[in-house]
C-alpha positions as CSV (number, residue, x, y, z in Angstrom):
1,M,24.8,-21.3,-15.6
2,H,26.0,-19.2,-18.5
3,F,29.4,-17.2,-18.9
4,Q,29.7,-13.7,-20.4
5,Y,33.4,-14.5,-21.3
6,P,33.5,-18.3,-21.7
7,S,37.1,-18.0,-23.2
8,F,38.6,-17.1,-19.8
9,L,37.6,-20.8,-18.9
10,L,40.8,-22.1,-20.7
11,A,42.7,-20.4,-17.7
12,L,41.3,-23.4,-15.6
13,L,44.4,-25.4,-16.8
14,A,46.2,-23.1,-14.2
15,V,45.0,-25.7,-11.4
16,L,47.9,-27.8,-12.7
17,I,50.3,-25.4,-11.0
18,P,49.6,-26.2,-7.2
19,V,49.1,-29.8,-8.2
20,L,52.9,-29.7,-9.9
21,I,54.1,-27.8,-6.7
22,H,52.6,-30.4,-4.6
23,L,54.1,-33.3,-6.2
24,F,57.3,-32.1,-6.8
25,S,57.7,-30.8,-3.0
26,F,58.2,-34.4,-1.6
27,R,61.8,-35.1,-1.0
28,R,63.0,-38.7,-1.0
29,H,63.8,-40.3,2.3
30,T,65.9,-43.1,3.4
31,T,64.8,-45.3,6.1
32,V,67.2,-46.3,8.9
33,Y,66.1,-48.9,11.5
34,F,67.7,-48.9,15.1
35,S,67.2,-51.4,17.9
36,H,64.5,-50.8,20.3
37,V,62.6,-48.0,18.5
38,G,59.6,-49.7,17.7
39,F,57.7,-47.2,19.9
40,L,59.1,-44.3,17.9
41,K,58.3,-45.9,14.7
42,N,54.4,-45.9,15.6
43,I,54.4,-42.3,16.4
44,R,56.3,-41.5,13.0
45,Q,53.6,-43.2,10.9
46,E,50.9,-41.4,12.7
47,S,52.4,-38.0,12.2
48,R,53.0,-38.9,8.5
49,R,49.5,-39.6,7.8
50,Q,48.1,-36.3,9.6
51,S,50.8,-34.6,7.4
52,R,49.4,-36.1,4.2
53,L,45.8,-35.0,5.0
54,K,47.3,-31.6,5.8
55,Q,48.9,-31.3,2.4
56,L,45.9,-32.7,0.6
57,L,43.6,-30.0,2.3
58,I,45.8,-27.1,1.2
59,L,46.3,-28.5,-2.2
60,L,42.4,-28.7,-2.4
61,S,42.1,-25.1,-1.4
62,R,44.9,-24.0,-3.8
63,I,42.9,-25.7,-6.7
64,L,39.4,-24.2,-5.6
65,A,40.9,-20.6,-5.2
66,V,42.4,-20.8,-8.4
67,A,39.3,-22.1,-10.2
68,S,37.0,-19.4,-8.4
69,L,39.3,-16.8,-9.6
70,V,39.2,-18.1,-13.3
71,V,35.3,-18.5,-13.2
72,M,35.0,-15.2,-11.5
73,F,36.8,-13.4,-14.8
74,A,34.6,-15.6,-17.1
75,Q,31.4,-13.3,-15.4
76,P,29.0,-16.2,-14.7
77,Y,25.4,-15.5,-14.7
78,L,22.1,-17.2,-14.5
79,R,19.7,-16.4,-17.4
80,V,16.3,-15.2,-16.6
81,R,14.7,-14.4,-20.0
82,D,16.2,-13.0,-23.1
83,Q,13.2,-11.6,-24.7
84,H,14.1,-8.1,-23.5
85,A,16.9,-7.7,-25.8
86,S,14.5,-7.6,-28.9
87,P,14.9,-4.1,-30.8
88,R,11.2,-4.4,-31.5
89,S,10.2,-4.6,-27.8
90,I,7.8,-2.5,-26.1
91,V,7.9,-1.3,-22.5
92,G,4.4,-0.7,-20.6
93,V,4.3,1.0,-17.4
94,Y,1.2,1.2,-15.0
95,L,1.4,4.1,-12.7
96,D,-1.3,3.7,-9.8
97,N,-2.4,7.0,-9.0
98,S,-5.3,6.0,-7.1
99,F,-6.3,7.9,-3.8
100,S,-4.8,4.9,-1.9
101,M,-1.2,6.2,-3.4
102,N,-1.8,9.4,-1.1
103,G,-0.6,7.0,1.8
104,Q,2.8,7.4,3.4
105,T,5.8,5.0,3.3
106,T,9.3,5.3,4.6
107,G,10.2,6.9,1.3
108,G,7.4,9.5,1.3
109,Q,4.3,9.4,-0.2
110,L,3.4,6.4,-2.1
111,L,2.7,8.0,-5.5
112,E,6.1,10.0,-5.4
113,V,7.7,6.5,-4.7
114,A,6.3,5.2,-7.5
115,R,6.9,8.0,-10.0
116,A,10.5,7.8,-9.1
117,K,10.7,4.1,-9.7
118,A,9.0,4.7,-13.3
119,L,11.6,7.3,-14.2
120,E,14.4,4.7,-13.0
121,I,12.9,2.1,-15.3
122,A,13.0,4.7,-18.1
123,S,16.7,5.6,-17.6
124,A,17.6,1.8,-17.4
125,Y,16.4,1.5,-21.2
126,P,18.4,2.7,-24.2
127,A,17.2,6.1,-26.1
128,G,15.4,4.2,-28.6
129,T,13.1,2.3,-26.4
130,R,9.1,2.8,-27.1
131,F,6.9,3.3,-23.9
132,L,3.4,2.9,-22.9
133,L,1.9,4.5,-19.9
134,A,-1.5,3.5,-18.2
135,T,-2.7,5.3,-15.2
136,N,-6.4,5.0,-13.5
137,D,-7.4,7.9,-15.6
138,L,-7.3,5.6,-18.7
139,H,-6.5,8.7,-21.0
140,A,-6.7,8.3,-24.7
141,R,-3.2,9.8,-25.4
142,H,-2.0,7.1,-23.4
143,L,-2.9,4.7,-26.2
144,H,0.1,5.9,-28.2
145,L,3.9,5.1,-28.2
146,F,6.0,7.4,-26.3
147,N,9.7,8.0,-26.5
148,K,11.9,8.2,-23.5
149,E,11.6,12.1,-22.9
150,Q,7.8,12.1,-23.5
151,F,7.5,9.0,-21.2
152,I,9.5,11.0,-18.5
153,R,7.2,14.0,-19.2
154,E,4.0,12.3,-18.7
155,V,5.2,10.4,-15.5
156,S,6.4,13.7,-14.0
157,E,2.9,15.3,-14.6
158,T,0.8,12.4,-13.3
159,G,-1.3,13.3,-10.2
160,I,-3.9,11.6,-8.0
161,S,-6.9,10.4,-9.8
162,P,-10.2,9.6,-8.4
163,R,-10.7,6.6,-10.5
164,S,-10.2,3.1,-9.7
165,V,-9.3,0.3,-12.1
166,T,-8.0,-3.2,-11.7
167,L,-4.7,-4.9,-12.8
168,S,-6.7,-7.0,-15.6
169,Q,-8.1,-3.9,-17.3
170,V,-4.5,-2.3,-17.0
171,R,-3.2,-5.2,-18.5
172,A,-5.7,-5.6,-21.3
173,R,-5.5,-1.8,-22.2
174,L,-1.6,-1.9,-22.5
175,A,-1.8,-5.1,-24.4
176,T,-4.2,-3.8,-26.9
177,A,-2.4,-0.6,-27.3
178,G,0.9,-2.3,-28.1
179,R,-0.4,-4.7,-30.5
180,K,-2.0,-1.8,-32.3
181,A,1.3,0.0,-32.4
182,D,3.4,-3.1,-33.4
183,P,1.5,-6.3,-33.7
184,Q,4.9,-8.3,-33.8
185,A,6.4,-6.7,-30.7
186,A,7.2,-8.3,-27.6
187,M,6.0,-6.5,-24.6
188,T,7.4,-5.8,-21.1
189,L,4.9,-4.6,-18.6
190,Y,5.8,-3.1,-15.2
191,Y,3.1,-2.3,-12.6
192,L,3.8,0.2,-9.9
193,S,1.1,-0.1,-7.1
194,D,0.5,-0.7,-3.7
195,F,-1.6,-3.6,-5.0
196,Q,-4.9,-3.2,-2.8
197,I,-6.7,-6.4,-2.6
198,R,-9.6,-5.2,-4.4
199,I,-7.7,-4.3,-7.6
200,T,-5.3,-7.1,-7.7
201,D,-7.2,-9.8,-9.9
202,L,-4.4,-12.0,-11.0
203,Q,-6.9,-14.6,-11.4
204,R,-8.1,-12.8,-14.4
205,F,-4.7,-12.7,-16.2
206,R,-4.4,-15.0,-19.1
207,E,-1.3,-16.7,-20.0
208,D,0.3,-14.7,-23.2
209,T,4.1,-15.4,-24.3
210,T,4.0,-12.1,-25.9
211,L,3.9,-10.3,-22.5
212,T,6.0,-10.3,-19.5
213,D,4.6,-8.7,-16.2
214,Y,6.7,-7.4,-13.3
215,L,4.9,-6.5,-10.4
216,L,6.9,-3.6,-8.4
217,P,5.0,-3.3,-5.0
218,I,5.3,-0.1,-3.2
219,P,4.3,-1.2,0.5
220,P,2.3,1.3,2.4
221,G,3.1,2.2,6.0
222,D,0.7,1.5,8.9
223,N,-2.1,3.9,7.2
224,G,-5.2,3.3,9.0
225,N,-8.2,5.1,7.6
226,L,-11.5,6.6,8.8
227,Y,-14.1,7.5,6.4
228,I,-17.7,8.2,5.5
229,D,-19.2,5.1,3.5
230,S,-22.3,6.3,2.7
231,C,-25.5,8.5,3.5
232,W,-29.2,7.9,3.2
233,M,-32.5,9.4,4.4
234,E,-34.8,7.5,6.4
235,Y,-37.8,8.8,4.5
236,P,-37.8,9.1,0.9
237,A,-40.3,11.7,0.5
238,H,-39.1,15.4,1.6
239,R,-41.7,18.0,2.3
240,L,-41.5,21.4,4.1
241,G,-41.5,21.4,7.7
242,Q,-40.6,17.8,7.7
243,E,-38.3,16.0,10.3
244,E,-35.6,14.4,8.3
245,N,-33.5,11.8,9.6
246,L,-30.0,11.7,7.8
247,M,-28.2,8.3,8.2
248,V,-24.3,8.3,8.0
249,R,-22.4,5.0,7.9
250,I,-18.8,5.6,9.3
251,V,-16.1,2.9,8.9
252,N,-12.8,2.5,10.6
253,R,-10.0,0.6,8.9
254,S,-7.4,0.9,11.5
255,A,-6.4,-0.9,14.6
256,E,-7.2,2.2,16.7
257,G,-10.6,2.8,18.1
258,Y,-11.9,6.6,18.5
259,Q,-14.1,8.2,20.9
260,N,-16.5,11.3,20.6
261,L,-15.5,12.5,17.3
262,P,-17.4,15.4,15.7
263,V,-19.5,14.6,12.6
264,K,-20.7,17.9,10.9
265,F,-23.7,18.4,8.7
266,Y,-24.1,21.6,6.4
267,L,-27.3,22.2,4.7
268,N,-27.1,25.0,2.2
269,D,-23.9,26.3,4.0
270,T,-25.7,26.1,7.1
271,L,-24.5,24.0,9.9
272,K,-27.2,21.8,11.4
273,T,-26.6,20.4,15.0
274,P,-23.4,18.5,15.0
275,G,-23.1,15.0,16.3
276,L,-20.6,12.7,17.9
277,F,-19.6,9.2,17.2
278,S,-17.4,6.4,18.8
279,I,-16.1,3.5,16.8
280,G,-13.9,0.4,17.7
281,P,-11.0,-0.7,15.6
282,E,-11.9,-2.3,12.3
283,G,-15.5,-1.4,13.1
284,E,-18.4,0.7,11.7
285,T,-21.2,2.8,13.1
286,I,-24.3,4.6,11.8
287,V,-24.7,7.9,13.0
288,P,-28.3,9.6,12.5
289,I,-28.7,13.4,12.3
290,R,-32.2,15.0,12.8
291,Y,-33.2,18.3,11.5
292,V,-36.2,20.1,9.9
293,N,-36.8,21.2,6.3
294,L,-37.1,24.9,6.6
295,G,-37.0,25.8,3.0
296,T,-38.2,24.7,-0.4
297,G,-36.4,24.0,-3.6
298,I,-33.0,22.4,-4.1
299,Q,-31.3,21.6,-0.7
300,K,-27.8,21.1,-0.9
301,G,-25.8,19.5,1.9
302,H,-22.5,17.7,2.9
303,V,-21.1,15.7,5.8
304,E,-17.7,16.0,7.1
305,I,-15.4,14.2,9.5
306,S,-11.7,14.8,10.1
307,D,-9.1,12.1,9.4
308,Y,-5.5,12.0,7.6
309,P,-3.7,11.3,5.2
310,F,-6.7,9.9,3.4
311,V,-8.9,13.1,3.0
312,H,-10.9,12.1,-0.1
313,D,-13.4,10.2,1.8
314,N,-13.8,12.6,4.7
315,T,-17.0,14.3,3.0
316,W,-19.9,13.1,1.4
317,Y,-22.4,15.2,-0.7
318,L,-26.0,15.1,-1.2
319,N,-29.0,16.9,-2.4
320,Y,-32.7,16.6,-2.8
321,T,-35.6,18.7,-3.7
322,V,-38.5,20.2,-1.5
323,E,-41.6,21.0,-3.5
324,P,-43.2,24.2,-2.3
325,R,-46.6,22.9,-3.0
326,L,-47.9,19.6,-4.2
327,R,-50.5,19.2,-7.0
328,V,-53.5,17.2,-6.4
329,L,-55.9,16.4,-9.2
330,A,-59.4,14.9,-8.5
331,I,-61.0,13.2,-11.6
332,G,-64.8,12.4,-11.0
333,G,-67.7,11.5,-13.6
334,D,-69.5,13.4,-15.8
335,A,-72.7,15.1,-14.6
336,R,-74.8,12.1,-15.3
337,S,-72.7,9.9,-13.4
338,G,-72.4,12.4,-10.5
339,T,-69.1,13.7,-8.7
340,S,-70.3,12.8,-5.2
341,G,-66.7,12.0,-4.1
342,L,-65.2,15.2,-4.8
343,P,-66.6,17.3,-1.8
344,Y,-64.9,15.0,0.3
345,L,-61.6,15.6,-1.3
346,R,-62.2,19.5,-1.7
347,A,-62.8,19.6,2.1
348,L,-59.5,17.7,2.9
349,F,-57.1,19.6,0.5
350,G,-58.9,22.8,-0.6
351,D,-57.6,24.9,2.2
352,D,-54.3,23.4,2.7
353,P,-51.4,25.7,2.0
354,Y,-49.2,22.7,1.0
355,V,-51.4,21.5,-1.4
356,E,-52.6,22.8,-4.7
357,F,-55.9,21.2,-5.4
358,E,-58.0,20.9,-8.5
359,E,-60.9,19.3,-9.9
360,A,-62.0,17.9,-13.1
361,T,-64.3,15.4,-14.7
362,T,-63.5,12.9,-17.6
363,G,-65.4,15.3,-20.0
364,N,-63.3,18.4,-19.3
365,L,-59.9,16.8,-18.3
366,R,-56.6,18.3,-19.7
367,V,-54.3,15.6,-20.5
368,S,-51.3,17.8,-20.1
369,A,-52.3,18.4,-16.3
370,L,-51.4,14.7,-15.6
371,S,-47.9,14.9,-16.2
372,T,-47.4,17.8,-13.6
373,T,-49.7,16.3,-10.9
374,Q,-47.8,14.5,-7.8
375,T,-51.4,12.9,-6.9
376,L,-54.2,11.9,-9.0
377,F,-57.6,10.7,-7.6
378,L,-59.9,8.9,-9.8
379,V,-63.4,8.9,-7.9
380,N,-66.2,7.0,-8.9
381,V,-65.6,7.0,-12.6
382,K,-67.9,4.4,-14.3
383,T,-66.0,4.1,-17.3
384,L,-62.3,4.5,-18.1
385,S,-61.4,5.0,-21.8
386,T,-58.5,3.3,-23.5
387,G,-56.9,6.8,-24.3
388,L,-57.2,7.7,-20.5
389,V,-56.0,4.4,-19.3
390,S,-52.7,4.9,-21.5
391,E,-52.2,8.4,-20.1
392,L,-52.6,7.3,-16.7
393,R,-50.1,4.5,-17.1
394,K,-47.5,6.9,-18.7
395,A,-48.2,9.4,-15.6
396,A,-47.6,6.7,-13.0
397,E,-44.4,5.8,-14.7
398,N,-43.2,9.5,-14.5
399,G,-44.0,9.6,-10.8
400,T,-47.4,10.4,-10.3
401,N,-49.4,8.7,-7.7
402,V,-52.6,7.3,-8.9
403,V,-55.4,6.6,-6.3
404,F,-58.4,4.7,-7.6
405,F,-61.9,4.7,-5.9
406,P,-64.2,2.5,-8.1
407,E,-68.2,2.7,-8.4
408,P,-69.7,-0.5,-7.7
409,D,-71.9,-0.3,-10.8
410,G,-69.2,0.9,-13.0
411,D,-68.0,-1.0,-16.1
412,M,-65.8,-4.0,-14.8
413,E,-64.4,-4.5,-18.2
414,S,-62.7,-1.0,-18.3
415,Y,-61.7,-1.4,-14.8
416,N,-59.8,-4.7,-15.4
417,A,-58.4,-3.1,-18.5
418,F,-56.9,-0.3,-16.2
419,L,-55.8,-2.7,-13.5
420,Q,-54.1,-4.7,-16.2
421,A,-52.3,-1.9,-17.6
422,M,-51.1,-1.0,-14.3
423,G,-50.0,-4.5,-13.5
424,A,-52.6,-4.9,-10.7
425,N,-54.8,-7.9,-9.6
426,P,-58.1,-7.6,-11.5
427,I,-61.6,-7.5,-10.1
428,V,-63.4,-10.9,-9.8
429,G,-66.7,-9.9,-7.9
430,R,-69.0,-7.7,-5.7
431,D,-69.9,-7.6,-2.5
432,T,-73.0,-5.8,-1.3
433,S,-72.9,-6.4,2.3
434,R,-71.6,-4.0,5.2
435,T,-68.2,-5.2,6.0
436,E,-65.9,-3.8,8.7
437,I,-62.4,-2.6,8.2
438,A,-60.3,-4.7,10.6
439,G,-56.8,-3.8,10.3
440,I,-54.2,-1.1,9.1
441,A,-50.7,-1.1,8.0
442,W,-49.3,1.0,10.8
443,D,-45.7,0.8,9.7
444,H,-46.1,1.5,6.3
445,P,-44.5,4.8,4.9
446,V,-48.1,6.2,4.2
447,Y,-48.9,6.5,8.0
448,D,-45.3,7.8,8.9
449,Q,-45.4,10.5,11.4
450,V,-49.2,10.3,11.3
451,F,-50.2,8.6,14.4
452,R,-48.7,9.4,18.0
453,S,-49.8,6.2,19.2
454,R,-51.3,3.0,18.3
455,T,-54.1,0.7,19.5
456,E,-55.3,-2.8,18.6
457,E,-58.8,-1.6,20.3
458,T,-59.5,1.3,17.7
459,E,-63.1,0.8,16.2
460,F,-62.9,0.9,12.4
461,P,-65.9,2.1,9.9
462,Q,-68.2,-0.2,8.3
463,I,-68.1,-0.2,4.5
464,S,-71.1,-0.6,2.2
465,G,-70.7,-1.8,-1.4
466,S,-67.1,-3.3,-2.3
467,L,-65.0,-5.2,-5.0
468,R,-63.3,-8.3,-4.6
469,F,-59.8,-9.0,-6.0
470,A,-57.9,-11.8,-7.4
471,R,-55.5,-13.1,-4.9
472,E,-52.7,-13.7,-7.1
473,I,-49.6,-11.2,-6.6
474,R,-48.2,-10.0,-10.1
475,I,-45.9,-7.5,-8.6
476,P,-45.1,-6.2,-5.2
477,E,-48.3,-5.1,-3.4
478,S,-48.7,-4.0,0.1
479,P,-52.1,-4.0,2.0
480,L,-53.0,-0.6,3.7
481,L,-56.4,-1.4,5.1
482,W,-58.2,-5.0,5.1
483,F,-61.5,-6.2,5.9
484,R,-62.3,-8.7,8.6
485,S,-63.0,-11.1,5.8
486,G,-59.4,-11.0,4.8
487,E,-60.1,-9.0,1.5
488,K,-58.3,-6.0,1.0
489,A,-59.8,-2.6,1.3
490,C,-57.0,-0.6,0.2
491,S,-53.5,-1.6,-1.2
492,V,-50.4,0.1,-2.7
493,Q,-47.9,-1.1,-5.4
494,P,-45.1,0.5,-7.4
495,V,-45.7,1.4,-10.9
496,G,-42.6,2.8,-12.6
497,E,-41.7,5.8,-10.5
498,G,-45.0,6.4,-8.9
499,H,-47.7,4.2,-7.1
500,L,-51.1,2.8,-7.5
501,L,-53.4,2.9,-4.7
502,V,-56.7,0.8,-5.2
503,F,-59.6,1.1,-2.7
504,S,-62.3,-1.7,-3.1
505,F,-65.1,0.5,-2.0
506,P,-66.4,4.0,-3.5
507,L,-65.8,7.3,-1.9
508,S,-69.5,8.6,-1.8
509,P,-72.2,9.4,0.7
510,V,-73.1,5.7,1.3
511,N,-69.6,5.5,2.7
512,E,-69.5,8.9,4.5
513,I,-69.0,7.1,7.7
514,F,-65.4,6.5,6.3
515,A,-65.0,10.0,5.0
516,R,-65.8,11.1,8.6
517,D,-63.5,8.4,10.3
518,M,-60.3,8.9,12.2
519,L,-58.8,6.7,9.2
520,F,-59.6,9.3,6.5
521,V,-57.4,12.0,6.8
522,P,-54.2,10.3,7.7
523,T,-54.9,7.6,4.9
524,L,-55.5,10.3,2.1
525,Y,-53.1,13.0,3.4
526,G,-50.6,10.5,4.0
527,L,-50.6,9.1,0.6
528,V,-50.3,12.5,-0.8
529,V,-47.4,13.7,1.4
530,N,-45.4,10.4,2.0
531,L,-45.6,8.9,-1.3
532,L,-43.8,11.4,-3.3
533,P,-40.9,9.8,-5.8
534,G,-37.6,9.1,-4.3
535,Q,-34.8,11.1,-5.1
536,E,-31.2,10.1,-5.9
537,L,-29.2,11.8,-3.2
538,A,-25.7,11.2,-4.6
539,F,-23.8,9.6,-7.3
540,T,-20.4,7.8,-7.4
541,I,-17.5,9.2,-9.9
542,G,-16.8,6.7,-12.2
543,R,-19.5,4.2,-11.4
544,E,-22.9,5.4,-12.5
545,R,-23.1,6.3,-16.2
546,F,-26.5,8.2,-16.3
547,A,-28.6,10.4,-13.9
548,T,-32.2,10.9,-14.8
549,L,-33.7,14.5,-14.1
550,P,-36.9,14.8,-12.2
551,G,-39.8,16.4,-13.7
552,Q,-40.6,17.3,-17.2
553,P,-37.9,17.7,-19.7
554,P,-37.5,21.1,-21.0
555,G,-38.1,21.7,-24.8
556,S,-36.1,20.6,-27.7
557,E,-34.6,24.2,-28.2
558,A,-33.2,24.3,-24.6
559,T,-29.6,24.2,-24.0
560,L,-28.6,22.8,-20.9
561,T,-25.1,23.4,-19.2
562,V,-23.5,21.6,-16.1
563,T,-21.5,24.0,-13.5
564,G,-19.6,23.0,-10.7
565,E,-20.2,25.2,-7.6
566,D,-16.7,24.4,-6.0
567,S,-14.7,23.3,-9.0
568,G,-15.9,26.1,-11.4
569,L,-16.0,23.6,-14.3
570,E,-18.8,24.2,-17.0
571,F,-19.5,22.2,-19.9
572,I,-22.4,20.9,-22.1
573,P,-23.6,17.4,-21.4
574,A,-24.5,14.7,-23.3
575,T,-28.3,13.9,-22.9
576,S,-30.9,11.2,-24.0
577,T,-34.4,10.5,-23.3
578,T,-35.7,7.4,-21.2
579,E,-38.6,5.2,-22.5
580,S,-40.8,7.3,-19.8
581,H,-39.7,10.5,-21.7
582,K,-37.4,11.6,-18.9
583,L,-34.4,13.8,-19.7
584,R,-31.1,11.7,-18.9
585,I,-27.8,13.2,-18.4
586,S,-24.5,11.3,-19.3
587,L,-22.1,11.2,-16.2
588,S,-19.1,11.6,-18.4
589,D,-15.4,11.7,-17.6
590,H,-16.0,15.6,-16.8
591,F,-17.0,14.6,-13.4
592,T,-13.8,14.3,-11.8
593,T,-14.1,16.4,-8.6
594,A,-16.5,15.6,-5.6
595,G,-19.0,18.4,-4.9
596,H,-22.2,19.8,-6.1
597,Y,-23.0,20.5,-9.9
598,L,-25.9,22.4,-11.0
599,I,-27.8,21.7,-14.3
600,K,-29.3,24.7,-15.9
601,N,-31.3,25.7,-18.7
602,G,-30.4,29.4,-19.4
603,R,-30.4,30.9,-16.0
604,E,-33.0,28.4,-14.8
605,T,-31.8,25.7,-12.3
606,L,-33.2,22.5,-13.3
607,A,-31.6,20.2,-10.8
608,A,-28.5,19.3,-8.9
609,L,-26.2,16.6,-9.1
610,S,-24.2,15.7,-5.9
611,M,-20.7,13.8,-6.9
612,N,-18.8,11.6,-4.4
613,Y,-15.3,9.8,-4.8
614,D,-15.6,6.0,-5.1
615,R,-15.2,4.5,-1.5
616,Q,-13.5,1.3,-2.9
617,E,-10.1,3.2,-2.6
618,S,-11.1,3.7,1.1
619,H,-10.3,-0.1,1.8
620,T,-6.6,0.2,2.4
621,G,-5.7,-3.5,2.8
622,S,-2.9,-4.4,0.3
623,F,-0.9,-7.7,-1.0
624,P,2.8,-7.8,0.3
625,A,5.5,-8.9,-1.9
626,A,5.2,-12.6,-0.5
627,E,1.4,-12.8,-0.8
628,L,1.8,-11.7,-4.4
629,T,4.4,-14.4,-5.2
630,R,2.0,-16.9,-3.8
631,E,-1.0,-15.3,-5.9
632,I,1.4,-16.0,-8.9
633,E,2.2,-19.7,-8.2
634,K,-1.5,-20.2,-7.2
635,Y,-2.7,-19.2,-10.9
636,R,0.5,-20.5,-12.6
637,L,1.6,-17.5,-14.3
638,S,4.8,-18.3,-15.9
639,T,5.5,-15.0,-17.3
640,T,4.7,-13.1,-14.2
641,R,7.0,-12.4,-11.3
642,V,7.4,-9.9,-8.4
643,I,10.3,-7.5,-8.0
644,D,11.0,-6.8,-4.6
645,D,14.5,-5.7,-3.4
646,P,14.3,-2.5,-1.5
647,G,18.2,-2.5,-1.3
648,K,18.8,-2.2,-5.0
649,R,18.2,0.6,-7.5
650,F,16.1,-0.6,-10.7
651,S,19.3,-0.1,-12.8
652,E,20.8,-3.1,-10.9
653,V,17.6,-5.2,-11.0
654,F,17.0,-4.1,-14.8
655,N,20.8,-5.4,-15.4
656,E,19.8,-8.7,-13.9
657,L,16.6,-9.0,-16.0
658,Q,18.6,-8.4,-19.1
659,N,21.7,-10.2,-18.4
660,G,20.7,-12.4,-15.8
661,K,21.6,-12.6,-12.4
662,R,25.7,-12.1,-12.1
663,L,27.4,-14.6,-9.8
664,W,30.9,-13.3,-10.0
665,K,30.6,-11.6,-6.5
666,Y,30.0,-15.1,-5.2
667,F,33.1,-16.7,-6.8
668,L,35.2,-13.8,-5.6
669,A,34.1,-14.6,-1.9
670,A,34.6,-18.1,-2.7
671,A,38.3,-17.5,-3.9
672,L,39.1,-15.5,-1.0
673,F,37.7,-18.2,1.5
674,F,39.8,-20.9,-0.2
675,L,43.0,-18.8,0.2
676,L,42.2,-17.8,3.9
677,S,41.7,-21.6,4.4
678,E,45.2,-22.3,2.9
679,A,46.6,-19.7,5.3
680,L,45.0,-21.2,8.4
681,L,45.9,-24.7,7.6
682,I,49.4,-23.7,7.3
683,R,49.8,-21.5,10.1
684,F,47.9,-23.7,12.7
685,W,48.1,-27.2,11.6
686,K,51.2,-28.6,12.8
């Protein structure tokens, strides 16, 4: 215990006054004995002992009352820390402005309460104090010191931010900015937040004697939250007339269940069939939304539910592209090696309005056509040149599906070079016998929405002349068709953004039975329409750093712009090129509002980006003050403490932090207690 005015303690000599009064208040008595009064003598001795005890208690009460008054005037206090008094100290304040601060408490909106406390902190410090401010936006201007007026202005202008940061990130940023401004300054950091569990990473705090951390919790009320967690499509490929199945995950973070709530889906500003969902307390559900693609091009949609007070997570934006036509290129051998397999493909795709079919041979092939083709067939080409193999690999990495029908008498060395470049298993031999196809991968996406029913008693065709492949698996490979012997007849595996489909037999008149079989159309048509490259439906603000645009990048002279449909924002994005020569857009700090953004080259729209707010802020669970204290003790953070006294203004709290905990009130109460005790003893003890 320390004293602000220790000289007052000399007044403790005043306790001698009641002692002297007590000593000189006793008068001398003469003892006279009478006969036959022994009985009265005993009574008198007992009364004298009680009187002495009473006088001693009265004396003690007077001494303690005088001592308490003297100590009170000496202004006792308990010292907390004295580093605040340093003239070179820096005050850093973290003002949590995440979406969770939209919640309500008894004092109003959490952010409003936090702003008011930040202003109280500023008011408690003298005029020359240097301030730092940190928010979830992590603005570059907050890396500089503010005076009190500048700090108050910045705090007053702080609004809700879509970004989310952890306490350790904030601490590191404030410490770095403070040391850069004044390496010798001691720093006092205040954290104003609801201290959500996911951001309160006190385990990452490192002991630093130059930093003093004060956690000021803003406890939220009973704010439950119902929100859309994510959305995805059941089928990655999208085509005209296709029935889509949009899956919507909805999460309930409250103790209340809900029944028959509506969920709405808008596609190109048109409301599709709304759905209903029910969800239990602290539960989640997945709501399917079925509809049909009625148009081509970029399809922009969003899903909506209703909930309050957290509205940032009630909407989920998404987009995808439906190609008006799919380009299919079939490459056969030259005139000498023959093009016997091409007529079968021509018959299948030549009159299809959804497929743009083109034929070529290895002799007249335009390499530029490979990059604009969704599906490429290699049909009975006997030899694959090194240059062609390289271009095929590049096309597959950019999203083209390459379908390989070998020629049994072809150049096995060039075939294996091609398979090796694609990361596929090599050819190890030939089989000239007739072999029956025995199985089909019914559940593979290639056959999605193709077969209305399936049966194990289906008769499959017999194949003449096939190749055998090594059994080791280099990358994920899925069999589509297989022979009775267990050897694969057709398999598919990913290559970059595209796929490689390998048939073990030729597409030729010798196997015309396959071309006329029920397997031919669903297999070849399915791999064309159902294996389109997957599309990024949506991005999360502040989480992903880049977005890769589909298709071929525009020329070097192109000037790209990003335009927000709802926000009206327009800017020129930072771009780069991937290893596969795709154009990559930087998802910079410009994206701060959820919604659809169009990427344009002049007036031409190249792609769309759908941006959503981070759902981490939707988990509203927070640390109460008592739990924060336990966390501090758990991780032994000696320079960190919790300030939680709702009955005090911060000026009072600050005074305690500066000068210690004042004790004069307690000594005044003690003095009054002892004076009252004296009065009661005199009045009622006879």
